[in-house]
C-alpha positions in Angstrom: -22.3 1.6 -9.3 -22.3 5.4 -9.3 -20.0 6.8 -6.1 -19.2 10.4 -5.4 -19.9 10.9 -9.5 -17.5 8.1 -10.8 -18.5 4.6 -12.1 -16.9 2.0 -9.8 -16.9 -1.5 -10.5 -17.6 -2.9 -6.8 -17.9 -6.8 -5.9 -19.7 -8.2 -2.2 -19.1 -11.6 -1.5 -20.3 -13.5 1.9 -23.7 -13.6 3.9 -25.4 -10.1 4.1 -25.7 -10.1 7.9 -22.4 -10.8 8.5 -19.7 -8.7 9.5 -18.6 -6.2 6.6 -15.0 -5.8 5.6 -14.0 -3.3 2.6 -10.4 -3.5 1.4 -8.9 -1.7 -0.7 -6.5 -2.3 -3.5 -2.5 -0.6 -3.8 -1.0 0.8 -6.3 -3.3 3.8 -7.7 -3.6 3.3 -11.7 -2.3 -0.4 -11.7 -3.7 -2.0 -8.9 -7.5 -3.7 -9.2 -9.9 -5.2 -7.0 -8.5 -8.8 -8.1 -5.7 -9.0 -5.4 -7.9 -8.1 -2.7 -10.7 -10.3 -4.0 -8.1 -13.3 -4.3 -6.8 -12.4 -1.0 -9.8 -11.7 1.2 -12.3 -14.0 -0.8 -11.6 -16.7 2.1 -13.1 -14.8 4.5 -16.4 -14.6 3.3 -17.0 -17.9 4.5 -18.0 -15.4 7.7 -18.0 -12.3 6.6 -19.5 -9.9 3.9 -16.4 -8.7 1.9 -16.6 -5.9 -0.6 -13.8 -5.0 -2.9 -14.0 -2.5 -5.3 -12.0 -0.7 -8.1 -10.8 2.9 -7.1 -11.4 5.5 -9.0 -8.9 5.8 -11.6 -8.1 2.5 -11.3 -8.8 -1.0 -12.9 -12.3 -1.1 -14.7 -13.6 1.9 -13.1 -13.9 5.3 -14.6 -11.0 8.1 -14.6 -13.0 10.8 -13.0 -10.8 13.0 -10.5 -10.0 14.1 -8.1 -7.2 11.2 -7.4 -6.7 12.2 -3.7 -6.4 10.5 -0.5 -9.6 12.7 0.3 -11.8 11.3 -2.4 -10.3 8.1 -2.3 -11.7 7.7 1.6 -14.8 9.6 1.0 -16.0 7.4 -1.8 -15.3 4.2 1.1 -17.3 5.5 3.3 -19.9 5.9 0.7 -19.4 2.5 -0.4 -19.9 1.6 3.2 -23.0 3.8 3.4 -24.7 2.1 0.2 -24.6 -1.3 1.8 -26.0 0.2 5.0 -23.2 -1.2 7.5 -22.6 1.1 10.6 -19.3 -0.3 10.8 -16.6 -2.3 9.0 -13.2 -3.8 8.9 -10.8 -1.5 7.2 -8.3 -3.3 5.4 -5.7 -2.0 2.5 -2.1 -2.8 1.4 0.1 -1.0 0.3 -1.3 2.1 -1.3 -4.2 0.8 -0.1 -2.9 0.9 3.3 -2.4 4.5 3.1 -6.3 4.7 2.1 -6.9 2.7 5.0 -5.2 4.4 7.7 -6.4 7.6 6.3 -9.8 6.4 6.6 -9.4 5.1 10.4 -8.4 8.4 11.2 -11.5 10.5 9.3 -13.9 8.0 10.6 -12.8 6.4 14.0 -16.3 5.4 14.4 -16.9 3.6 11.8 -13.7 1.3 11.8 -14.0 -2.0 14.6 -10.8 -3.2 13.0 -7.9 -2.3 11.1 -5.7 -4.7 8.8 -2.9 -3.3 7.3 -0.4 -5.1 4.4 3.0 -3.9 3.8 2.7 -0.4 3.6 3.9 2.6 5.4 3.2 6.0 7.2 5.4 8.4 5.2 8.1 8.1 2.4 11.0 7.8 4.7 11.9 4.6 3.2 11.6 5.5 -0.1 15.1 5.2 -0.9 15.9 2.0 0.5 13.6 0.7 -2.6 15.8 2.5 -4.7 18.4 0.8 -3.6 17.5 -2.6 -3.4 16.6 -1.6 -7.2 19.6 -0.8 -8.6 21.2 -3.5 -6.5 19.3 -6.4 -7.5 20.5 -9.6 -9.1 17.0 -11.0 -10.2 17.4 -8.8 -13.7 19.2 -5.6 -15.2 16.5 -2.6 -14.2 17.0 0.3 -16.5 18.0 3.7 -15.1 14.9 5.6 -16.4 12.6 2.7 -14.5 15.0 3.5 -11.2 14.8 7.1 -11.5 11.2 7.1 -11.6 10.1 5.0 -8.4 7.7 6.7 -6.4 7.5 9.9 -8.5 4.7 9.7 -10.7 6.4 10.8 -13.9 4.9 8.9 -16.8 4.2 10.0 -20.2 1.8 7.6 -21.5 0.3 4.2 -20.6 2.8 2.4 -22.6 5.6 3.9 -20.6 3.7 2.9 -17.3 3.6 -1.1 -18.5 7.1 -1.0 -19.4 7.9 0.4 -16.3 5.7 -2.3 -14.5 7.6 -4.9 -16.2 11.0 -3.9 -15.3 10.1 -4.0 -11.3 7.9 -6.5 -11.5 10.9 -9.3 -10.2 11.5 -7.2 -7.3 8.0 -8.2 -5.7 8.0 -11.8 -4.5 10.6 -13.4 -1.9 10.6 -16.5 -4.2 10.5 -14.9 -8.2 8.3 -16.9 -10.9 8.7 -15.0 -14.0 5.3 -16.7 -15.1 3.8 -14.9 -12.3 5.3 -11.7 -13.8 3.9 -12.2 -17.0 0.1 -13.4 -15.9 0.5 -10.5 -13.3 1.7 -7.9 -16.4 -1.2 -9.2 -18.7 -4.0 -8.7 -16.1 -2.9 -5.1 -15.4 -5.0 -2.1 -16.6 -3.1 1.0 -17.0 -3.9 4.3 -15.6 -0.9 6.9 -16.1 -2.8 10.1 -15.0 -4.0 8.3 -12.0 -0.4 6.9 -10.8 0.8 10.1 -11.8 -1.5 11.9 -9.3 -0.7 9.4 -6.5 2.8 9.4 -6.5 3.5 13.0 -7.9 1.5 15.1 -6.3 -0.2 12.9 -3.4 3.1 11.7 -1.7 5.4 14.3 -1.7 3.1 15.5 1.4 2.2 12.2 2.7 3.2 11.7 6.4 0.5 10.1 8.6 3.1 9.9 12.1 1.3 12.4 14.4 -2.1 11.5 13.3 -1.4 7.5 13.7 -2.1 8.0 17.7 -5.6 9.0 17.2 -6.5 5.1 15.6 -8.2 3.7 18.3 -9.4 0.1 17.2 -7.4 -2.8 17.1 -4.8 -2.7 14.7 -3.1 -5.4 12.9 0.2 -4.8 10.7 1.8 -7.1 8.3 4.6 -7.1 6.4 6.7 -9.4 4.7 10.1 -9.7 5.7 11.8 -9.8 2.2 9.7 -6.7 1.3 11.9 -4.1 -1.5 8.8 -1.4 -1.3 8.0 -0.9 2.2 10.0 -2.3 4.1 9.7 -3.9 7.8 11.3 -1.1 9.3 7.9 1.2 7.7 5.7 -1.3 9.4 7.5 -1.1 12.7 6.7 2.8 12.4 3.1 2.2 12.2 2.8 -0.5 15.2 4.6 1.3 17.5 2.5 4.6 17.0 -1.0 3.0 17.0 -2.0 2.6 20.6 -3.6 -1.2 19.7 -1.5 -1.7 16.6 0.8 -5.9 16.7 3.2 -6.1 14.1 3.3 -9.6 12.3 6.1 -10.7 10.1 5.8 -13.0 7.3 9.2 -14.5 7.2 9.1 -16.4 3.7 7.5 -13.1 1.8 8.2 -10.1 -0.1 5.9 -7.4 -0.7 2.6 -10.0 -0.7 2.5 -12.0 2.2 -1.4 -12.4 1.7 -0.2 -14.2 -2.0 2.9 -15.4 -0.8 1.8 -17.1 2.5 -2.1 -17.1 1.7 -3.2 -20.1 4.5 -0.9 -18.4 7.2 -2.0 -14.9 6.4 -5.5 -15.7 6.5 -5.2 -17.9 9.7 -3.1 -14.7 11.4 -6.2 -12.2 10.1 -8.8 -14.5 11.3 -6.9 -14.7 14.5 -6.9 -11.2 14.9 -10.3 -10.6 13.8 -11.2 -12.7 16.8 -9.5 -10.7 19.1 -10.8 -7.9 18.3 -14.5 -8.9 18.5 -15.2 -9.0 15.1 -15.5 -13.1 14.6 -16.7 -14.9 17.5 
């Protein structure tokens, strides 16, 4: 699909007359629509679920700029293309940054907001570095630790080696086979990743704007998340007027994959209370 000058790969599932949900993946330059497709695909029994590879990620084109403003504009263009006046906006990790920014920029378009393992600023990033340095799962090279959240990569090959080294940190119950599968399925776009973490994140702080989010907001997080800890989610839930926090006790960074049945039930219950699912 041609969106704002970029070629984006977009998939939509479920009844066209159902309430719409757009889900934004995380990790620019590493993530893709495959994770939200797997995580939110089950909601297509009653909803129109739309997932996509953001510009500079997955199978979409590498057309700049790789900014929050552009990614938000792309979400709204996708919404408009499908003809929905309002949507449920969902996003995990870095996708949660874009989901929140979309809700701030287009409050009239968002009926509910679903966030997963994300943050409103970079105040907790130092904890990720500490956890990577002290983990007993593997020995993570110092050059990898030095690049966590920095966007300082010289090639796709270097980004791949970095990703391979930190994958053991993500799940609460580590499974090396899952890491290998995730690594093999990843398309690498190091320039996108550099822009996201080297240019966007140093000035990222949504805390002053979070009180302007008026829609019902579900904030979910894994108890053992190494990258965006529970404290980061608590900040969001405290500042969003209609925010509520759910902690998944047996998950790391991906409760939607580590505790899928419980995650789906929590989200369905939330959407019912929010009046989206009747």
